[in-house]
Structure formats: structure tokens, C-alpha cells
DOBAFI-731660 format. One record per residue: residue number from 1; residue in three letters; chain; z, x negated, y negated of N, C-alpha, C in turn. Coordinates in pm, 1 decimal. Layout:
+-----+-----+---+----------+----------+----------+----------+----------+----------+----------+----------+----------+
|   k |   r | c |     n_up |   n_east |  n_north |    ca_up |  ca_east | ca_north |     c_up |   c_east |  c_north |
+-----+-----+---+----------+----------+----------+----------+----------+----------+----------+----------+----------+
| NUM | ALA | A |        Z |        X |        Y |        Z |        X |        Y |        Z |        X |        Y |
...
+-----+-----+---+----------+----------+----------+----------+----------+----------+----------+----------+----------+
end
This chain:
+-----+-----+---+----------+----------+----------+----------+----------+----------+----------+----------+----------+
|   k |   r | c |     n_up |   n_east |  n_north |    ca_up |  ca_east | ca_north |     c_up |   c_east |  c_north |
+-----+-----+---+----------+----------+----------+----------+----------+----------+----------+----------+----------+
|   1 | MET | A |  13636.9 |  -5906.1 | -13714.9 |  13677.2 |  -6043.8 | -13740.2 |  13620.6 |  -6085.4 | -13875.3 |
|   2 | GLU | A |  13703.1 |  -6142.7 | -13953.9 |  13663.0 |  -6182.9 | -14088.5 |  13616.9 |  -6328.5 | -14090.2 |
|   3 | LEU | A |  13492.8 |  -6349.3 | -14127.1 |  13437.9 |  -6484.4 | -14135.7 |  13424.2 |  -6530.2 | -14280.2 |
|   4 | GLU | A |  13470.2 |  -6447.7 | -14371.8 |  13448.9 |  -6473.7 | -14514.1 |  13485.2 |  -6616.2 | -14553.9 |
|   5 | SER | A |  13607.5 |  -6660.3 | -14524.0 |  13650.5 |  -6793.7 | -14567.7 |  13572.6 |  -6903.9 | -14496.8 |
|   6 | LEU | A |  13538.6 |  -6882.6 | -14370.5 |  13464.2 |  -6982.6 | -14294.9 |  13321.9 |  -6999.4 | -14348.7 |
|   7 | LEU | A |  13261.3 |  -6888.6 | -14387.3 |  13121.6 |  -6892.3 | -14431.3 |  13106.4 |  -6910.4 | -14582.1 |
|   8 | GLU | A |  13218.7 |  -6909.7 | -14653.3 |  13213.6 |  -6923.6 | -14798.6 |  13145.9 |  -7054.2 | -14837.3 |
|   9 | GLY | A |  13047.6 |  -7044.2 | -14924.3 |  12975.6 |  -7161.6 | -14972.2 |  12864.7 |  -7209.0 | -14880.2 |
|  10 | GLU | A |  12850.4 |  -7145.6 | -14763.9 |  12744.0 |  -7184.1 | -14670.0 |  12615.6 |  -7109.2 | -14703.3 |
|  11 | GLU | A |  12503.4 |  -7176.0 | -14680.2 |  12374.3 |  -7109.2 | -14694.5 |  12356.2 |  -7021.3 | -14571.0 |
|  12 | LEU | A |  12345.1 |  -6892.0 | -14592.3 |  12332.9 |  -6798.5 | -14480.8 |  12186.1 |  -6762.9 | -14460.8 |
|  13 | SER | A |  12123.3 |  -6836.9 | -14370.7 |  11984.1 |  -6810.0 | -14337.1 |  11965.4 |  -6832.5 | -14187.5 |
|  14 | GLU | A |  11863.3 |  -6771.0 | -14133.1 |  11841.3 |  -6777.3 | -13988.9 |  11821.1 |  -6920.0 | -13938.8 |
|  15 | ASP | A |  11764.9 |  -7005.8 | -14021.3 |  11744.4 |  -7143.5 | -13975.9 |  11874.5 |  -7224.1 | -13970.7 |
|  16 | LYS | A |  11984.7 |  -7166.1 | -14010.9 |  12116.3 |  -7231.7 | -14006.1 |  12203.6 |  -7177.7 | -13892.1 |
|  17 | VAL | A |  12147.0 |  -7097.1 | -13803.8 |  12225.6 |  -7032.3 | -13698.3 |  12300.8 |  -7133.8 | -13613.3 |
|  18 | LEU | A |  12236.1 |  -7237.8 | -13568.4 |  12300.5 |  -7336.2 | -13482.4 |  12420.1 |  -7398.9 | -13554.1 |
|  19 | TYR | A |  12401.3 |  -7440.7 | -13676.3 |  12509.3 |  -7499.1 | -13755.5 |  12624.3 |  -7399.2 | -13772.0 |
|  20 | LEU | A |  12592.3 |  -7275.3 | -13801.2 |  12695.7 |  -7173.1 | -13821.9 |  12771.3 |  -7144.3 | -13692.1 |
|  21 | LEU | A |  12701.2 |  -7143.9 | -13580.7 |  12767.8 |  -7125.5 | -13451.8 |  12864.3 |  -7240.6 | -13423.7 |
|  22 | LEU | A |  12821.9 |  -7361.1 | -13455.4 |  12910.3 |  -7476.5 | -13437.3 |  13035.6 |  -7462.6 | -13523.4 |
|  23 | ARG | A |  13020.2 |  -7417.1 | -13646.8 |  13135.3 |  -7397.0 | -13736.3 |  13230.6 |  -7291.2 | -13679.8 |
|  24 | ILE | A |  13174.2 |  -7182.8 | -13628.0 |  13257.1 |  -7075.5 | -13571.5 |  13334.8 |  -7127.9 | -13451.0 |
|  25 | GLN | A |  13266.3 |  -7200.4 | -13361.3 |  13335.3 |  -7252.0 | -13242.8 |  13440.2 |  -7355.5 | -13282.0 |
|  26 | GLU | A |  13410.5 |  -7436.0 | -13380.5 |  13508.0 |  -7534.3 | -13428.5 |  13635.0 |  -7464.3 | -13477.5 |
|  27 | ARG | A |  13619.2 |  -7352.6 | -13543.9 |  13733.5 |  -7278.8 | -13600.0 |  13814.1 |  -7204.8 | -13492.7 |
|  28 | PHE | A |  13745.6 |  -7137.0 | -13398.8 |  13813.1 |  -7052.2 | -13301.8 |  13828.7 |  -7115.4 | -13163.9 |
|  29 | GLY | A |  13756.6 |  -7224.5 | -13137.1 |  13761.8 |  -7286.0 | -13004.9 |  13660.4 |  -7227.1 | -12908.2 |
|  30 | TYR | A |  13597.2 |  -7120.3 | -12948.6 |  13493.7 |  -7053.2 | -12869.3 |  13419.0 |  -6960.0 | -12963.6 |
|  31 | LEU | A |  13321.5 |  -6886.2 | -12910.9 |  13244.6 |  -6791.5 | -12992.3 |  13289.7 |  -6648.7 | -12960.5 |
|  32 | PRO | A |  13381.9 |  -6595.1 | -13040.5 |  13425.0 |  -6456.7 | -13016.7 |  13309.4 |  -6359.6 | -13037.9 |
|  33 | PRO | A |  13293.8 |  -6259.5 | -12952.4 |  13183.1 |  -6164.0 | -12965.4 |  13177.9 |  -6097.1 | -13102.8 |
|  34 | GLU | A |  13294.3 |  -6063.2 | -13157.9 |  13294.8 |  -5997.0 | -13288.8 |  13244.5 |  -6090.8 | -13398.9 |
|  35 | ALA | A |  13268.4 |  -6221.7 | -13384.3 |  13218.0 |  -6318.0 | -13482.5 |  13066.0 |  -6326.9 | -13474.4 |
|  36 | LEU | A |  13011.4 |  -6320.0 | -13352.8 |  12866.3 |  -6326.2 | -13335.8 |  12799.9 |  -6201.2 | -13393.8 |
|  37 | ARG | A |  12862.7 |  -6085.9 | -13371.3 |  12807.6 |  -5961.8 | -13428.7 |  12812.6 |  -5964.7 | -13581.3 |
|  38 | GLU | A |  12924.2 |  -6013.5 | -13635.2 |  12936.5 |  -6020.3 | -13781.0 |  12836.3 |  -6118.6 | -13840.2 |
|  39 | LEU | A |  12816.2 |  -6232.8 | -13773.2 |  12717.8 |  -6330.4 | -13821.1 |  12578.8 |  -6268.8 | -13821.6 |
|  40 | ALA | A |  12544.5 |  -6197.8 | -13715.7 |  12413.4 |  -6132.2 | -13708.9 |  12396.7 |  -6033.3 | -13824.3 |
|  41 | ALA | A |  12500.6 |  -5956.5 | -13851.9 |  12494.5 |  -5859.2 | -13960.9 |  12477.3 |  -5929.4 | -14095.1 |
|  42 | ARG | A |  12549.4 |  -6039.4 | -14116.4 |  12540.6 |  -6111.9 | -14243.5 |  12403.1 |  -6176.4 | -14261.2 |
|  43 | LEU | A |  12340.8 |  -6217.5 | -14149.6 |  12207.9 |  -6277.9 | -14156.6 |  12097.4 |  -6173.1 | -14150.3 |
|  44 | ASN | A |  12136.2 |  -6048.5 | -14124.3 |  12042.3 |  -5938.4 | -14113.6 |  11937.4 |  -5963.7 | -14004.0 |
|  45 | ILE | A |  11987.1 |  -6008.9 | -13888.9 |  11900.9 |  -6030.6 | -13772.7 |  11967.6 |  -5964.4 | -13652.2 |
|  46 | PRO | A |  11892.7 |  -5935.8 | -13547.8 |  11951.9 |  -5871.7 | -13429.5 |  12054.3 |  -5963.5 | -13361.2 |
|  47 | PRO | A |  12164.9 |  -5906.6 | -13313.6 |  12263.9 |  -5986.9 | -13240.9 |  12202.6 |  -6062.7 | -13122.8 |
|  48 | ALA | A |  12100.2 |  -6006.3 | -13061.3 |  12035.8 |  -6072.5 | -12947.0 |  11979.8 |  -6209.1 | -12985.7 |
|  49 | ARG | A |  11936.6 |  -6223.4 | -13108.2 |  11883.3 |  -6352.5 | -13152.7 |  11996.1 |  -6455.8 | -13161.5 |
|  50 | ILE | A |  12111.3 |  -6413.8 | -13210.8 |  12228.0 |  -6502.7 | -13217.7 |  12270.8 |  -6541.4 | -13075.8 |
|  51 | TYR | A |  12280.4 |  -6442.1 | -12987.2 |  12319.9 |  -6468.8 | -12848.4 |  12216.9 |  -6557.8 | -12779.0 |
|  52 | GLY | A |  12090.4 |  -6541.6 | -12811.9 |  11985.4 |  -6625.0 | -12753.6 |  12005.7 |  -6771.7 | -12785.4 |
|  53 | VAL | A |  12039.4 |  -6801.1 | -12909.4 |  12065.2 |  -6940.1 | -12948.8 |  12192.3 |  -6990.2 | -12880.2 |
|  54 | ALA | A |  12296.9 |  -6909.8 | -12884.9 |  12426.7 |  -6951.6 | -12830.7 |  12420.8 |  -6975.2 | -12680.0 |
|  55 | THR | A |  12346.1 |  -6893.6 | -12607.9 |  12340.3 |  -6909.3 | -12462.3 |  12243.7 |  -7019.5 | -12419.8 |
|  56 | PHE | A |  12154.9 |  -7060.3 | -12507.8 |  12060.1 |  -7167.2 | -12475.2 |  12131.8 |  -7301.5 | -12461.0 |
|  57 | TYR | A |  12231.1 |  -7325.1 | -12545.3 |  12302.2 |  -7453.1 | -12546.5 |  12431.9 |  -7443.2 | -12466.4 |
|  58 | ASN | A |  12451.1 |  -7535.6 | -12372.4 |  12573.0 |  -7530.5 | -12291.7 |  12695.0 |  -7583.0 | -12367.0 |
|  59 | ARG | A |  12677.7 |  -7620.8 | -12490.8 |  12788.1 |  -7667.0 | -12576.7 |  12881.0 |  -7551.9 | -12615.7 |
|  60 | PHE | A |  12828.5 |  -7430.9 | -12613.1 |  12905.4 |  -7316.2 | -12661.7 |  12983.0 |  -7247.9 | -12549.7 |
|  61 | ARG | A |  13104.3 |  -7203.7 | -12585.0 |  13190.7 |  -7130.2 | -12493.1 |  13203.8 |  -6986.7 | -12543.2 |
|  62 | PHE | A |  13213.6 |  -6893.0 | -12449.2 |  13225.3 |  -6751.5 | -12484.8 |  13361.5 |  -6693.0 | -12449.1 |
|  63 | SER | A |  13449.9 |  -6779.3 | -12405.6 |  13587.6 |  -6736.6 | -12381.2 |  13678.1 |  -6847.8 | -12433.4 |
|  64 | PRO | A |  13799.5 |  -6812.2 | -12470.9 |  13888.7 |  -6913.9 | -12527.2 |  13919.8 |  -7023.0 | -12425.0 |
|  65 | PRO | A |  13922.2 |  -7148.0 | -12470.1 |  13958.5 |  -7255.7 | -12378.0 |  14108.2 |  -7250.6 | -12348.9 |
|  66 | GLY | A |  14147.6 |  -7313.9 | -12240.1 |  14289.4 |  -7324.3 | -12209.9 |  14357.7 |  -7417.8 | -12307.6 |
|  67 | ARG | A |  14488.7 |  -7416.1 | -12305.1 |  14564.5 |  -7507.8 | -12391.9 |  14524.5 |  -7651.1 | -12360.0 |
|  68 | HIS | A |  14496.8 |  -7678.5 | -12233.0 |  14446.7 |  -7808.5 | -12189.0 |  14304.0 |  -7787.4 | -12138.4 |
|  69 | HIS | A |  14207.7 |  -7819.8 | -12221.4 |  14067.3 |  -7805.2 | -12183.8 |  14023.4 |  -7935.0 | -12116.9 |
|  70 | LEU | A |  13999.8 |  -7930.0 | -11986.9 |  13965.2 |  -8048.2 | -11909.6 |  13814.0 |  -8063.2 | -11900.2 |
|  71 | ARG | A |  13765.3 |  -8177.6 | -11948.4 |  13623.1 |  -8209.3 | -11941.2 |  13604.8 |  -8318.3 | -11836.8 |
|  72 | VAL | A |  13537.7 |  -8282.5 | -11727.6 |  13515.9 |  -8375.7 | -11616.7 |  13380.7 |  -8442.5 | -11636.1 |
|  73 | CYS | A |  13383.2 |  -8573.9 | -11648.1 |  13259.8 |  -8648.6 | -11668.7 |  13179.8 |  -8654.6 | -11539.4 |
|  74 | MET | A |  13051.4 |  -8623.8 | -11551.4 |  12961.6 |  -8632.3 | -11436.5 |  12842.6 |  -8722.6 | -11468.0 |
|  75 | GLY | A |  12863.1 |  -8815.0 | -11563.5 |  12761.3 |  -8914.7 | -11592.3 |  12738.7 |  -9002.6 | -11470.2 |
|  76 | THR | A |  12641.9 |  -9091.0 | -11477.1 |  12604.5 |  -9171.6 | -11360.9 |  12721.8 |  -9250.5 | -11303.8 |
|  77 | ALA | A |  12794.0 |  -9322.8 | -11388.4 |  12905.3 |  -9405.1 | -11339.7 |  13013.0 |  -9317.9 | -11275.0 |
|  78 | CYS | A |  13047.7 |  -9207.9 | -11341.4 |  13152.3 |  -9119.5 | -11287.0 |  13104.9 |  -9050.4 | -11159.0 |
|  79 | HIS | A |  12978.9 |  -9010.3 | -11158.8 |  12923.6 |  -8946.6 | -11038.9 |  12931.9 |  -9042.2 | -10919.9 |
|  80 | LEU | A |  12889.1 |  -9165.8 | -10940.7 |  12890.3 |  -9264.2 | -10832.2 |  13031.8 |  -9301.9 | -10789.2 |
|  81 | ALA | A |  13127.8 |  -9290.7 | -10882.8 |  13266.7 |  -9328.0 | -10851.5 |  13347.4 |  -9210.6 | -10795.9 |
|  82 | GLY | A |  13283.5 |  -9096.0 | -10775.4 |  13353.1 |  -8982.9 | -10714.9 |  13385.1 |  -8868.7 | -10808.9 |
|  83 | GLY | A |  13311.0 |  -8856.3 | -10915.8 |  13334.1 |  -8748.5 | -11011.8 |  13329.7 |  -8610.2 | -10949.4 |
|  84 | LYS | A |  13239.3 |  -8591.0 | -10854.5 |  13229.4 |  -8460.0 | -10788.6 |  13358.1 |  -8429.0 | -10712.1 |
|  85 | LEU | A |  13415.4 |  -8529.8 | -10649.1 |  13541.1 |  -8510.2 | -10575.9 |  13655.3 |  -8476.8 | -10671.6 |
|  86 | ILE | A |  13655.0 |  -8537.5 | -10788.9 |  13756.9 |  -8509.4 | -10890.3 |  13742.6 |  -8365.2 | -10938.7 |
|  87 | LEU | A |  13619.5 |  -8324.3 | -10963.8 |  13594.4 |  -8186.9 | -11006.5 |  13640.9 |  -8088.0 | -10899.3 |
|  88 | GLU | A |  13607.1 |  -8114.5 | -10774.3 |  13649.7 |  -8026.9 | -10664.1 |  13801.7 |  -8023.4 | -10651.6 |
|  89 | ALA | A |  13867.5 |  -8138.5 | -10670.2 |  14014.1 |  -8144.1 | -10663.4 |  14075.8 |  -8059.7 | -10774.7 |
|  90 | LEU | A |  14019.8 |  -8067.2 | -10894.5 |  14070.7 |  -7986.9 | -11006.2 |  14049.8 |  -7838.2 | -10980.4 |
|  91 | GLU | A |  13932.8 |  -7801.6 | -10929.9 |  13907.7 |  -7660.7 | -10898.6 |  14008.3 |  -7610.3 | -10795.1 |
|  92 | ARG | A |  14033.7 |  -7692.0 | -10696.3 |  14128.3 |  -7654.5 | -10590.6 |  14271.0 |  -7645.1 | -10645.8 |
|  93 | GLU | A |  14314.8 |  -7746.0 | -10719.6 |  14451.4 |  -7750.6 | -10772.7 |  14478.0 |  -7638.3 | -10873.0 |
|  94 | LEU | A |  14378.6 |  -7609.1 | -10956.7 |  14396.9 |  -7509.0 | -11062.2 |  14358.4 |  -7367.5 | -11017.4 |
|  95 | GLY | A |  14281.2 |  -7358.4 | -10909.3 |  14237.6 |  -7227.7 | -10861.5 |  14132.4 |  -7164.0 | -10950.4 |
|  96 | ILE | A |  14053.7 |  -7246.9 | -11019.7 |  13946.8 |  -7197.2 | -11106.7 |  13820.1 |  -7278.2 | -11080.8 |
|  97 | LYS | A |  13709.7 |  -7226.2 | -11130.8 |  13581.5 |  -7295.6 | -11123.8 |  13543.7 |  -7343.1 | -11264.1 |
|  98 | VAL | A |  13440.6 |  -7425.4 | -11272.2 |  13389.7 |  -7471.4 | -11401.1 |  13357.3 |  -7350.2 | -11488.5 |
|  99 | GLY | A |  13399.6 |  -7357.1 | -11614.5 |  13375.6 |  -7248.3 | -11708.9 |  13486.5 |  -7144.7 | -11711.2 |
| 100 | GLU | A |  13585.8 |  -7158.7 | -11624.8 |  13694.6 |  -7061.1 | -11618.2 |  13822.4 |  -7117.2 | -11679.0 |
| 101 | ARG | A |  13917.6 |  -7026.6 | -11695.1 |  14049.6 |  -7060.4 | -11748.9 |  14155.0 |  -7006.1 | -11654.0 |
| 102 | THR | A |  14264.4 |  -7079.3 | -11637.2 |  14371.3 |  -7031.5 | -11550.6 |  14431.8 |  -6905.3 | -11610.3 |
| 103 | PRO | A |  14483.0 |  -6814.8 | -11526.2 |  14539.4 |  -6688.4 | -11576.2 |  14648.7 |  -6705.8 | -11681.5 |
| 104 | ASP | A |  14723.9 |  -6817.2 | -11673.7 |  14829.2 |  -6840.5 | -11772.9 |  14776.5 |  -6902.2 | -11902.2 |
| 105 | GLY | A |  14646.0 |  -6932.0 | -11907.5 |  14585.7 |  -6987.6 | -12028.6 |  14613.3 |  -7135.5 | -12050.3 |
| 106 | GLU | A |  14674.1 |  -7201.2 | -11952.8 |  14709.8 |  -7342.3 | -11968.4 |  14589.8 |  -7436.2 | -11953.8 |
| 107 | PHE | A |  14501.2 |  -7407.7 | -11858.6 |  14391.4 |  -7499.7 | -11829.3 |  14256.8 |  -7428.5 | -11828.4 |
| 108 | SER | A |  14156.2 |  -7498.8 | -11877.1 |  14017.6 |  -7456.5 | -11859.4 |  13940.3 |  -7579.3 | -11814.2 |
| 109 | LEU | A |  13827.3 |  -7556.5 | -11751.6 |  13754.5 |  -7664.1 | -11685.3 |  13608.7 |  -7663.9 | -11728.5 |
| 110 | GLU | A |  13560.3 |  -7783.1 | -11763.8 |  13421.6 |  -7798.4 | -11806.7 |  13364.3 |  -7924.1 | -11742.8 |
| 111 | ARG | A |  13238.4 |  -7915.8 | -11704.9 |  13164.4 |  -8029.7 | -11651.0 |  13077.4 |  -8082.2 | -11765.0 |
| 112 | VAL | A |  13087.4 |  -8213.2 | -11795.4 |  13009.0 |  -8270.2 | -11904.8 |  12923.2 |  -8385.1 | -11853.6 |
| 113 | ALA | A |  12817.4 |  -8415.5 | -11926.9 |  12721.8 |  -8516.9 | -11884.2 |  12778.1 |  -8658.5 | -11892.9 |
| 114 | CYS | A |  12847.8 |  -8691.7 | -12000.6 |  12901.9 |  -8826.8 | -12016.1 |  13002.5 |  -8826.6 | -12129.7 |
| 115 | VAL | A |  13112.8 |  -8898.1 | -12110.9 |  13211.3 |  -8910.7 | -12218.3 |  13216.1 |  -9053.0 | -12273.3 |
| 116 | GLY | A |  13136.3 |  -9142.4 | -12217.2 |  13125.9 |  -9277.5 | -12270.2 |  13238.5 |  -9371.2 | -12230.3 |
| 117 | CYS | A |  13302.7 |  -9344.0 | -12119.3 |  13411.9 |  -9430.6 | -12069.7 |  13376.1 |  -9483.1 | -11932.1 |
| 118 | CYS | A |  13256.4 |  -9533.2 | -11916.7 |  13203.2 |  -9570.1 | -11786.0 |  13289.4 |  -9672.0 | -11711.3 |
| 119 | ALA | A |  13354.8 |  -9761.8 | -11782.9 |  13437.5 |  -9863.1 | -11717.6 |  13561.5 |  -9802.6 | -11652.6 |
| 120 | LEU | A |  13595.4 |  -9678.7 | -11688.5 |  13713.2 |  -9611.9 | -11633.9 |  13678.3 |  -9505.4 | -11529.6 |
| 121 | ALA | A |  13553.7 |  -9503.1 | -11485.4 |  13505.4 |  -9398.1 | -11396.0 |  13588.6 |  -9387.7 | -11269.4 |
| 122 | PRO | A |  13605.5 |  -9265.5 | -11219.3 |  13572.1 |  -9135.3 | -11278.1 |  13676.8 |  -9092.1 | -11381.8 |
| 123 | VAL | A |  13630.3 |  -9014.8 | -11480.2 |  13709.7 |  -8983.4 | -11598.0 |  13720.3 |  -8833.3 | -11621.1 |
| 124 | VAL | A |  13838.5 |  -8792.1 | -11668.6 |  13860.9 |  -8656.5 | -11718.7 |  13921.0 |  -8671.8 | -11857.7 |
| 125 | VAL | A |  13871.7 |  -8591.8 | -11952.5 |  13926.6 |  -8591.8 | -12087.6 |  13996.6 |  -8458.2 | -12109.0 |
| 126 | ALA | A |  14121.4 |  -8467.1 | -12155.3 |  14201.7 |  -8348.6 | -12186.9 |  14244.0 |  -8361.5 | -12332.1 |
| 127 | GLY | A |  14178.3 |  -8286.5 | -12420.0 |  14205.9 |  -8300.4 | -12563.1 |  14165.2 |  -8439.1 | -12607.6 |
| 128 | ASP | A |  14259.1 |  -8517.2 | -12660.2 |  14228.4 |  -8653.8 | -12701.7 |  14279.1 |  -8757.2 | -12601.0 |
| 129 | LYS | A |  14320.0 |  -8711.0 | -12483.6 |  14369.9 |  -8800.7 | -12378.7 |  14260.2 |  -8827.9 | -12276.6 |
| 130 | VAL | A |  14244.1 |  -8955.5 | -12242.3 |  14145.5 |  -8995.3 | -12142.5 |  14220.3 |  -9037.9 | -12016.6 |
| 131 | PHE | A |  14184.5 |  -8976.1 | -11905.4 |  14242.8 |  -9009.0 | -11775.9 |  14133.1 |  -9074.4 | -11693.1 |
| 132 | GLY | A |  14150.6 |  -9201.4 | -11660.4 |  14046.2 |  -9274.2 | -11591.1 |  14088.0 |  -9329.0 | -11456.6 |
| 133 | ARG | A |  13986.4 |  -9377.1 | -11384.4 |  14003.6 |  -9431.3 | -11248.7 |  14079.4 |  -9332.1 | -11160.7 |
| 134 | LEU | A |  14035.1 |  -9208.6 | -11168.5 |  14104.8 |  -9100.7 | -11098.7 |  14073.7 |  -9096.6 | -10950.3 |
| 135 | ASN | A |  14171.5 |  -9044.8 | -10877.1 |  14157.5 |  -9011.1 | -10736.2 |  14242.1 |  -8885.9 | -10715.5 |
| 136 | GLN | A |  14251.3 |  -8836.7 | -10594.4 |  14324.6 |  -8712.3 | -10567.6 |  14469.5 |  -8720.1 | -10615.9 |
| 137 | VAL | A |  14537.8 |  -8827.9 | -10587.3 |  14677.9 |  -8842.2 | -10627.7 |  14689.9 |  -8844.7 | -10780.0 |
| 138 | LYS | A |  14601.8 |  -8918.5 | -10846.2 |  14607.8 |  -8926.6 | -10991.9 |  14572.8 |  -8793.2 | -11058.0 |
| 139 | VAL | A |  14488.4 |  -8712.5 | -10993.5 |  14458.7 |  -8578.8 | -11046.2 |  14587.1 |  -8496.4 | -11047.1 |
| 140 | GLU | A |  14660.3 |  -8500.9 | -10939.0 |  14786.8 |  -8426.8 | -10931.3 |  14886.1 |  -8478.3 | -11035.5 |
| 141 | GLU | A |  14894.5 |  -8611.1 | -11052.2 |  14984.3 |  -8670.6 | -11152.5 |  14943.7 |  -8628.5 | -11293.4 |
| 142 | MET | A |  14812.4 |  -8626.2 | -11318.6 |  14761.0 |  -8586.1 | -11449.4 |  14803.1 |  -8442.6 | -11481.0 |
| 143 | LEU | A |  14788.9 |  -8354.3 | -11383.8 |  14824.7 |  -8213.7 | -11406.3 |  14974.9 |  -8197.9 | -11429.5 |
| 144 | VAL | A |  15056.3 |  -8271.9 | -11357.0 |  15201.6 |  -8268.2 | -11378.5 |  15232.7 |  -8316.1 | -11519.3 |
| 145 | LEU | A |  15170.1 |  -8424.2 | -11560.4 |  15190.6 |  -8479.1 | -11694.2 |  15151.0 |  -8377.8 | -11801.7 |
| 146 | LEU | A |  15035.5 |  -8316.7 | -11786.0 |  14988.3 |  -8220.8 | -11885.7 |  15076.0 |  -8095.8 | -11889.0 |
| 147 | ARG | A |  15123.9 |  -8054.9 | -11775.3 |  15209.6 |  -7936.0 | -11770.8 |  15344.8 |  -7961.2 | -11836.3 |
| 148 | GLY | A |  15392.0 |  -8085.7 | -11830.1 |  15528.8 |  -8110.1 | -11872.1 |  15552.3 |  -8200.7 | -11990.3 |
| 149 | GLN | A |  15464.4 |  -8291.8 | -12017.7 |  15492.1 |  -8392.8 | -12120.3 |  15378.0 |  -8400.2 | -12219.4 |
| 150 | GLU | A |  15381.6 |  -8318.4 | -12322.8 |  15274.3 |  -8309.0 | -12422.7 |  15239.3 |  -8441.7 | -12489.8 |
| 151 | GLY | A |  15336.1 |  -8523.4 | -12522.3 |  15309.0 |  -8639.9 | -12606.2 |  15267.1 |  -8766.2 | -12532.0 |
| 152 | GLU | A |  15259.0 |  -8762.8 | -12399.8 |  15228.8 |  -8883.1 | -12323.2 |  15083.4 |  -8927.1 | -12340.1 |
| 153 | LYS | A |  15058.2 |  -9054.1 | -12319.8 |  14923.3 |  -9109.6 | -12320.9 |  14857.3 |  -9083.3 | -12184.6 |
| 154 | GLY | A |  14726.3 |  -9095.6 | -12181.6 |  14652.2 |  -9075.0 | -12058.0 |  14684.9 |  -9177.5 | -11951.8 |
| 155 | VAL | A |  14679.4 |  -9137.7 | -11827.0 |  14702.0 |  -9228.3 | -11713.5 |  14577.8 |  -9311.2 | -11694.2 |
| 156 | ARG | A |  14594.3 |  -9439.4 | -11672.2 |  14476.3 |  -9524.5 | -11652.6 |  14481.0 |  -9596.6 | -11523.6 |
+-----+-----+---+----------+----------+----------+----------+----------+----------+----------+----------+----------+
end
């Protein structure tokens, strides 16, 4: 994997690993193993050190996200409003667990601490769409919408 254009003009030093990992994930949507090996080689440090940083932070993904990356809020407001039930409904409907992607690559699922939409609890964010005040029926409607109508606004 060629990182030349991505790393061009960047200071390549071990103290910049976190920043460089963020840049790589921003570009690819996840941290491809070959990119991590190449970064380690360019920094002249063991790949294990790069993996150590990347695995420490739950912000990083090691597999490509689905076309619709669903982030389920589990902040206090969402938790109290049934966020766990929404997460379980999504796992059941999609047939995947948190951190996984559907076999067709359409959906991936992530549990996040807070998305800052407490008044709409419980909330799921899909790309730039916010789906709030969810329940089992609205979860199903959200998935139908995402599967079929790309340009629609989030259900509220």
C-alpha cells in the first residue's frame, strides 16, 4: 500500500504516530494492515509499537466500515431512554454484533459514548444522518430508509 501522497509533507517521527494513524483512518475508513506495516517501516520502529497505539484507542477500526456505518449512542440520556434495546434490535435485524460488518458490506455497527443529541435519545448516527427517539419500529424504518433511499433526511 502506498502512503507516499498521504504522508507527503508530514513530520515522520514516533511521537506523531497517533496523528498519522488518524490520517490513515481518515483516508481509508479503517487501518489497513499493510498501511500499518508501511508506517512502521517508514518510522523505523517495530510494527508491534504501531499496533500497540492503534489497539489502545477504541477510535480505530481494523476492518472496513460498511457503506452505512451505524453509531449507536450509549451516553447517559440514550442509555436511560433504551439505547441498549436499540443496539440489540440492530444486532438482531442486521445479524451482526458491535464491531462487525454485514456480509454484503452495507452496514457496520459501533457503540459510542455520546453523540451530543441528548434531547433526541435514543439516537443512532448513520454517516451525517441522525435518527432520534428510536424504538423497535423506527429501527426497522431506519434500515429500510438506509437500504433504499440514500438522499433522505434522518427520521426524528
